[in-house]
N, C-alpha and C positions, 0 to 999 in steps of 0.2 A: 654649844652647851653639852656638858657631859653629865650623865646621871651617876652619882657616887653613892656608895652605901656607907652608912655609919657603922663602925666596928669598934670593939673594945680592945685597948692595950692597957694592961694593969687595971687601974681604977678609973681610967679616962676613956671617954668616947672620942673617936678619932674619925676624921675624913681626910683622905689622901688628896693632895693638891696635884692636879695633872701637870706634866712637864711643860706643856705649852703655856699654861697659866704662870708657872714659875718663871719661865723664860721672859714672858711679857712684863711681869711685875718686878723681876729681879729678886724674888724671894727664893732663898735656897736653904739647905740644911744648916741649922744654927742661927738663921735669921730670927730677930725678935719681931713679933707682930702683935697688933692689938685686935681683939675680937669683941664685937658687940652686936646687939640686935638692931635692926632697922627701926625707924619710928613706928611702923605698923606691926612690929614683932613678927613679920612674915619671912624675913631674910636674916641671914647671919653675914656680917660684914667682917672681912679680914683685911686689915690695913697695915701698911708700914708706918703710918703716922697716927698720932693720937686723934681721936674724934674731936672736932672743933665744936664750940658752942654755937647755938642758933644765931647769936649776934656777931659771929666771926665773919668778916668781910670775904674770907676765902670761899665761903659757900655761895657767894653771889655769882650769877651767871655772867660770862664775859660780855654778853649783849647788854645786860643791865649796867655793868661797870662802864662800858663805852658810852651808853646813854647818859649816865650820871656825870662822866667827865665832860661830855659835850654840854650838858645843862649847866654845869659849874663854870665852864669857859664862857658860856653865853650870858648867864644870869648871876654868876657868883658875886660880883660887886653889888648888884641890887639886893641880893639876899643878905649880904653883910650889913648894908644900910638899913634894910627892913628890921634886922635883928636888934639894931640899936634903938629903935623907936618903941 
């Protein structure tokens, strides 16, 4: 973690992205990024991809997805039958 200072360029407040973070994320000069506040408004998130909705499956943990796949493999047919009743 690196402490960065917010500074002004023109009419915008700016934070520099450290080179190691740019290398890890693939963000470089000219990259388009999305910027939004975390759910608790305590963090700023910079992302190469658009923020997903709460209902988006990509926000599920890999462990939960694995559990759900196992559950569906084990009980999927029974669940389909139950849904018909």
